[in-house]
C-alpha positions, 0 to 999 in steps of 0.5 A: 457541601456548599449550595454552589458546589451542589449546583455545579455537580448537578450541572456537570452531571447534566452536561455529561448525560447530554454529551453521552446522549449526543455521542450515541446518536447515529449522526455522531461518532458512536451508535449502539448496535440495534440487535437486528439479525439481518444487520451484520456486525463487522469488527475491525480487529486492528485499530484502523478507523477509530470507530467504536460503532457506526452503521453503513447502509450499502447496496446489498445490506446494512452493517454495523462496524466497530473496533469493540472486540467485545462483539467478537462473540456476538451471534451476528458478528460475521466478519473480522477485518485486519489492516495488514501492516498491523496484523500481529500473529501474537494477537489474533481472534483464534479460536475462530468461529467457523462462520466468521469471515476474515477480511484483509486491507493492505495497500502497503509494501510487503516490507511492512508485513512479509507474511502476506507474501505466502499462500498459507497466511493468505488462505486464512482470509475470505476477502481482500483489498490490496494493490493486486488487480486480482484481489477482491477489492483492487487498490492498484491505482490508489496513488493516481488521482485521475486521468486528467492529472496525467494529461494536464499541462498545468505543472508541465515544463516543456522540453526546451525549458528543461534543457535550458535549466540544465545549462543555466542552473546546472541541473542534472538530467536525472533526479532521485528523492529517497530517504528510505535507504534500507530497501529489499531492492538495494536501490541505492547501490543501483543509483550509485552505479548509474551516477558514474555514467550520468549526473544525478541530483539526489535531494533525499537522505539516500546518496544526498548531494543536493539540499531542498529549500528549507520549507521542503526539508520534511520530505514525507510531509512536503511531497505534495507541496506545490514548490516541491512538485515544481522543482521535480517538474524541471527534471527530464528524468525521475528515478522511480524505484519502488520498495518491492517488485510485486505485481501491481504494486505501484506508488506515487513514485511512478505517478508523481513524475507522470503527472508532472511530465518528468519521464520516470525511469522505473523499477518495480511491478513486472507488469507495469506496462499494463498501467502506463498511459502509453507504451513509452510513458516510462523507461524501464530499468529492467529493459537494460543489462546494466546501469551503464547501458541505461545511461547510454540510452538516457544520454541519447535522449538528451541529444534528441528532443524528438526521441525524448518527447516520444515518452511524453505523449500523455502531456504533449498530445494529451493522449492516453491510449491504455484502455485498461487504465481508462476503464479501471479509473472509470470503474473505481468507486472511490476517489483520491484527495476528492471530497466529492467521493468516498475514500477507499476505506469507506468503499472497502467497508461497503464492499465487505458488507455487500459480500457478507449480505449476499453470500454469508450462509447465515443470511443466504442459508447457503453453506458457501464460505469455501468459495470465498478464499484468498490465494497467492494472487491476492497479494503474494510478492516474490522473494525480493530481488536486488536490482543490480544482480537481478536476483535475491541477495542472500545477505540482504536482511529483507530476503532473510525476513521473507524466508522467515515469514514463510516459516511463520506463515506455515506455523500460523496456518497450522494453529489456525486450521487446528483452531487452537489458541497459542502463546507467543512462546509456543508460536516462536518455538515452532517457528524456530523448529521449522527454520531449523528443519529448512536449513534457514540458519545454515543458508543465512548464517552470519558473515562472522560470529556475533560477540 
């Protein structure tokens, strides 16, 4: 080996050693656990934060967070966290030590993982962070940046200007922007029926009849683009139809038109009135017997600006009368698109750390794990109804998935309570047996025999 090659190898080795040393300092991505029994290890079982090892100093204690599964058997591993969309029955840390808590973070629609619609899965968790106000760490307002965003007139288009745009540019009174056309609620069927009675401009893939400008065609990536928001603000009404009718499941579909000053025509959370800025801030689809009745009401507002403006008090009067909404935003410790505040993931981790530090029996010497157990109120969405029928459609794929998930939840709970490891084959054989016992394949038989 030449002298130059030898020097190069020595230099490269030095660089690697320095890089590892830097990587393992507390100011960087990865630090080693200090083996302090008063500092709990918290493991992200599902990869979510992409942190191999980092400390969080929180109000009640300090915890070490890691995605390194080797820590699962560490005596100080007191909690295991799961991101709901990635929760996989074929990959769970079972058998589970009796003193090891499970935490769930899941702000997404139940369509992502219908297991959490059922009690027997939820009760496996000690702590939760979901969209439900009754979860341990509520994320109900995750898509609302601030109270000021609701009252600001920066992007607001006045009523007379909207009316002129309808005439001059042939804008429809109603806008619909959805590109997910396979939903449990079958919202496209509702919108298609509504469009028989009132004009609807549809910019998404679903019921598409209008093109977005070229630079806004990537709908998922451009919904916060100023040009997209300006376009949506020009419409009098926005169809804001959620993927699911779960309590407190409220997304940007509602908050975007509210912040822009387009009146939402809303379907989703049954308790949405608890969160609206003012009682008339949205028009609720559930208040009308049919799309035709809804269209008749919308037409009446088009003829009467005074009645229409009643739905815009949060903009025109810059008033938010809902004390529950104001207080919830005031209590929220995390921010949305706010670099001056922690994000909800950081705060969720500290919430878990504080709960473990205050309540875990290893640290408190009190055997009270059973006091911390999730219930159906922590997520639990009902069997998905169809908007038009107002009841579940047994031919809907997502209704069938909801019932299948119930059987899976039962079997998973059986294995977990017995603290038995299992293979995927064992699990799904038991699920099929349960579905057969419940008459699932008879109730949800295919319309015609598959070849």
